[in-house]
N, C-alpha and C positions, 0 to 999 in steps of 0.2 A: 491296771497293773500288767506289766509285760513279763512273761515267764519263758525260759528256755528248757528244753527237755533233751536228754540223750536216749536215743531209741536203738535197739537192736532187733533184727529181724531175719528170718529165713524167707527169701523172696520167691521160693518155689510155690507155685500155685497162685501167685498174684500177678496182675497185669502190669505191674510196675508200681512206682511211688505215686505219680500224679493221678489225682482223681479224674474220673470220667464223667462226673455229673456236675451241676452247678454247685457253687459254694453254698452251704447251709441246707442242701438237700437231705443229707444225713440218711441215705438209703444205700445199703452195700452195693458196691459196683465193681468188686474185685480188685480195687486198688489199695495199697498200703495207706495213703493219705486219708482215704475215706474211713477205713477202719480205725485209724488213730482218732479222727475228728468225731466219730460216733462215740468212742470210749470217753474222750475228754468232755463231750457235750453232756454225757451221763453224769459225770463227776460234778460239773459245773452247774447243771440244771439249766443250761442255756446253749444255744449253738456256738461252736468254736470253730474258727477258721485258722489253719496253720500255714506257716511258710517254712520250707526246709533249706538246708544247706546245698543239697544237690540232689536232683531227681535220678533215681536209678530205674533201669529198665526191667522188664519182666524176667524173673529167674535170677536177678542179681541180689545178693545179700548185703546186709548192713550191720557192721559191728558198733558203730556209734554215729548214726545219723542225728543231726541237731535240728530242732525245730524251735520256732517261737510262736507265741499266741498271745493275744490280749484277752483279759477277762476281769469281770468285776466280783467274781466269786471268791470268797474268803476261804482258802484251804492251806494248810501248811505243806511243805514239800513232800513229807511222807504221805499225806493224804492223796496228792496228786499222782505220785509214783504208784502206790498200792491200788488206788481207786482205778486209775486208767488201765493198769496191767490186769486187773481182775476182769475188765470189760473188753480186753483185746483178745484176738484169736491167739491160741497157744504158741504160735510161731512168732509172736511179737512180744516186746516187753519195754517198759519205760525203766531206764537204769537210774536216772537222776533228774531232779528238777531244781532250778535256781532262778531267783529273780534277776532281771537284767534291766538296764537303762531303757527309757522309752524309745530311744533312737537305735537300739540294737536291732540288727537284722541277721537272722540265721544265714541268709544267702549273701548279702552285700557286705557284711562285716567280716566275713571269712577271708583270710589271706592265702590259704592254701587248701587243697583237698588231696587225699591220698587214697589209692587203691591197691589191692593185692590180687594177682591172678596165679592160681595154682593148677599145675599141669601133672597129672600122674603119667610118668614116662616109663611104661613097661609093656610087655607083649600082651598082657591080659587086662581087660577092662576092669574098673573098680567094682567091688560088691558092696563095700562100705563107703559112706560119705560120697556117694556118686552125685549127689546134688550140689556138692561143694568143690567138685573137681572136674577139670577137663581131662581128656585122655588122648595121649599120643603114643602109638605103638612103636614107631620108628625111634631109634636111638637120637637123643638131641645132644648137641654140643652147646652146653650152657655158657662156656667161656666165650664162644663165637657170638652167641646171642647178646651176651652182656657187652662185648666189644662193639657190636653193630648198634646197640641201643644208645650209646653215648652220643651218636649223631643227632639224637633227638633232644638233647639238652639245650636249655636257653629259650629265648623268645623267638619263635619262628612262625611261618605260615604252615599249618598242618592240614592243608586241603587234601593231601593224599591219604589222610587218616580220618576223615569226617564222613558220616553217612550221607547218602543222598537226602535223607529226611531231616537232616540237621537244620534247625531254625535259627542258629546263631548269626548275627550280623556280619561277622568276619570270622576268619579261621586262624587268627593269631593267638597263640597261648604261649605261657612261659612254663616249661618243664624244669623243676628245680632238681629233681633227682630221679634216676631210673637205674634199677639194679636187677640183674638176672643171676640167680644162684641155684645150685643143685643141692638138695638135702635127701640123700638116699634116692628113692624112686620118684621124688618130686623135683620138679623145676618151678621155681617161684619168681614171679616178676613183680617188683615193687616199684610204684611210680608216684611221685608227688608233683603237682603243678598248681598254678594259681587258679585254674579252672580247666574244665575238659569239654570238648565237643561231643556231640552224640556218637556213641560207639568208638571213641577215640582209643581208649585203653585196649578194647577188644581188637580193634584194627591194628594197633601196635603189635599185639601178641600174634595176630594171625600172620603178619610179615615176619616177625622174629622167628616164628616156627619154620618158615621156609628156610631161613638162614641155619637154624639149629639142625635141620635135616641135611644140610650140606647141598641143597638145591641152588643156593645163591651165596655169593661171598658176603662178608660182613659190610662191605662198602656199598651194597645194593640199598640198604636203608637210607643212607645219605643221598643216593640217586633218586629214590622215590620221593624224599622230602623236597628236593630241588625241582622235580618234575611237576609236583602238585596235581598228579593225575591219579585219582582213587582207582580207576578201572584197571591199572597195571600193578597194584600192590596186592598183598596176600588177602585172602578171604577173612571175613569177620570171625573171630574165635567164639565159641559157644558162650552163653551167658553163665552157665553153671559154675565155671571156675572163678568167677569175679566177685570180689568182696570189697565194699566201700568201707575202708577203714575209718574214715571220718574227715572232718574239716579241721583247720587250725585257726585260732583267733588271737588278736593281740592280747597281752596280759591284762590291759585295762578293761577288758570285758568281764573279767573275774569269773571265768567258767573253770570247770575241773581241769586238772593238769593234762589229761589225755587229749584235750582239744585246744590247748593253749601253746603257743609258740615259745 
């Protein structure tokens, strides 16, 4: 039987999603994946190996990460949700569990993935929610950032916004939507694409901040994109402000509405 789970987590204090030890080792290694597999294996009474929709980096949070796994253990959905959550660290929770087709893949069946980046834009650093916010003390022009970001739409080569450690075979991705909006003291960047390169969203934000501070014109983002040179783009924004909202799947997958197109 193949099952899909929706997971939320605070990525603070974790090394990132991907396990650092071999599959089936089930020894805590600081990763979110291993923590989840230990919890699921306790419920199943046998080792569990998971596949996720998108691996997040250290310090990045997840609102609805989707994973799938195969098991012969007979448990109802409530049993998986409550049993796994009981065995997880307090900063992780299983939100839902549904059976899926044997050919469903949390990674390859996804049509899109969405991220949100939150920037506290005021003179004083945050005292509350600091693990969920980036901070910029200089005034930001959110309208200029939004205008600049529209150059990133569509299927393009995003070499200027991939990290040096990126292992993807090519840099072409399709950005479906990107919006920059101000809400009080916060500037929020929302982006959806078919998939993302390593540090792609944080590199988007790092360059958009340069525009927002007035150091570069909005047209600079298009120039960076055309130049395909990571070394002349803005710095990588901190991980703390980044939230993986979740993936999106075709309706045929029969997953909860929040992850269905």
